[in-house]
N, C-alpha and C positions, 0 to 999 in steps of 0.2 A: 656432476652432482646428481643424485637420485631425486627427481622431483615427484616421484610417486607418493612418498610419505608426506610431502608438503601438500600435495593435492588432496590426499585423503583427510588430512587435518582441516583443510579449507572446506571440503565437502561436508564433513560432519558438523563443523561450526555453522556453516551456512544453512544446513537443514534445520538445526534447532532455532536459528534466528528467524528463518522464513516461516516456520511452523508456529511460532509463538504469536498469540493474538495481538493485534495492533491496528493502526489506522488502515493498512492495506486490506486486512481481512474485513474490517467494518465496511469499507467502501465497496468491496466485491460482493459482500452479502447484500448491501443496499441495492446495488445495481442488478444483482441476480433476481431479487424478489420484485423490485419495482419495474424493471425494464425487460427482464428475460435473458435467455442464454446468449444470444448474439451480442447484446450490449455488454454483458459481464465478461465475455471472452475478449472483447476489445479493451475493456478496462484492465483485464489481466495482462494483455499485451503491453499496455502502457506501463504497468508496474514493472514488468520484466525489462522493458527498454530503459527505464530509469536507472536500473542497475549499471548499465553501461556508462551512464553519466558519473556515477560514484567511482567506477573503475578508472575512468578517464582522468578525473582530478587527482586520484591517488597516484596514478602512474606519472602524471605531470608534476607532482610534488605540491599541489595545492592543499592537500590534506595536512602537510607539515605547516603551511601558513596558518591554517585554521587552528591547529594545536597551539601555535605561538601567539594567536590573537584572540583572547577571550571575548573582546568586544564584537569582533566579526562573527564568531560562533554564536554569541548571544543574539545578534541581529538575525541570524539564520533561524534560531529557535523561535523568535517572535514572529517572523514571517510564516513559519510552519504552523505555529499556534493560531495565527490569524486565519490561515487557509482552512484548517480543520474546523475552527469556530464558524467560519462562513458556511462550510458544508453542513455543519450541525444546525445552524439557524435555518438554512434552506429546508432541511428535513422537518424541523419544527413548524415552519410556515406551511409546508405541504400537509401537515398533520391535522389541520383544522377540519372538524367534521362538517359534512355538507347536508346532513339530514337531522331532523329533530326527533325522529322516532327513537324509542328506547330499545328497539330491536337491533342487535349488532349485525352489521352487514359487511360484506367483503368490500374492500376498497376498489374502485374502478381502476382499470389499467391506465397508466399515464401515457401521454403522447410519446411517440417514438423519439429517441434521442439519437443524433447522428453518431456514426462510428468514430469520427474524428473527435467529437466532444467526449465520448466515453473513453477513448484512448488517452486524451489529454487529462481527464480527471484522474485516471490511474497513474499516469506519469508524474503529475505534480504531487499527488499524495505521497508517493515514495520518494521522489526527488527532494522534497522539502522536509522529509522525516529525519529529525536529528538522531533518532535511534539508529537509522540506517547509516547516517554519516559516521557516527561513533563506531559502529560495527566495522565498517570498511577501513576507517583510520586505524583501528586496533589490528585488523587483519594484516594490513600492509606494513605495520611497524613491529608487530610481535610474532606473526606467523610466517609471513613471506620474507625470505632472506633478501637483503639488499643486492646480493650477487645474482639473484634470479633474473635471467634475461627478460627484457621488456616484452618480447613476443610470448614468453611463457606466462608472464603476468596477465597479458591480454587474453591468453587462452583461458586462464582461470576465470577472468571476468565474463567471457562469452559463456562458459559453462554455468556460472551463477545466474546470468541473465536468462538462459534457457531453462534452468532448473526452477527459477522463480516463476517464469511464465507458465511452465508445465504445472507447477503446484497450484497456482491460482486458477488455471484453466480447469483442472480437475475439480476444484472447489466450485467453480462456476457451473460445471456440468451437473454436479450434485445438488447445489442450492437452487438451480433453475428448473429442477424437475417439477412437474405439475403438482404433485402431492405436497412437496415442500413449499412451493410458492403459495398454494392454496392455504396451507397451515398458517403461514405468516400473514397472508392477506385477509384471512378471516378476522384477524385482530384489528383490521382497518387502520385507523389513524394511530392506534397505540403502537404499532410497529414503527411507524415514522417517528413518533415521539421518543421511543426507546433508542433508536439509532441516532437521533439528533442529540439526545442527552449523552450518549456514549461518545460521540464525536467531540462534543464540547468538553467533556471530561478529559478526553485524550489531549485536547488543545491545552487545557490547564496543566495537565501532567507534563506535556512537552516543555512548556515555559518554565514550570517550577523545577 
């Protein structure tokens, strides 16, 4: 069988999926502006690594179990919504102004966050994203043939993980540029409030 056509379909579908705004983008933007390039790159690595988790359960057939168990899938949605809401509340709590002056000031830099924590934040954001779960379930049931060897399917997964990591790493490099960070940080706590509201809105959307 010619797997080139199958791979091209997967590559195109994955590109549009990863490029569409969602929780992953919101978290990478937040990390880039608040903590800087190194932190955002580790967060991007976590997002990319989570793709391998989706591939693993699809190859093992767990995706089929999820499609046949609405209660289990709903539980996943609630867990994902709770995690996004938690991140949103964290951002809102960090948005409390520290000065009483009417003059807008740039928000001071936050304390450094460990690489492992940044990686974990990106990993769980993607791993618990029902949108990603639905995408990979559809991919493995509608695009990838059941006769495609497991090793080829795993190869597709490695490609998508690397492509996801590369995409968000590029975004991290762009969003963490000094001029971009300064632009967002000039808004001070308003940026945090905006990101917090977006994450909470995404949590509600995920559940509903």
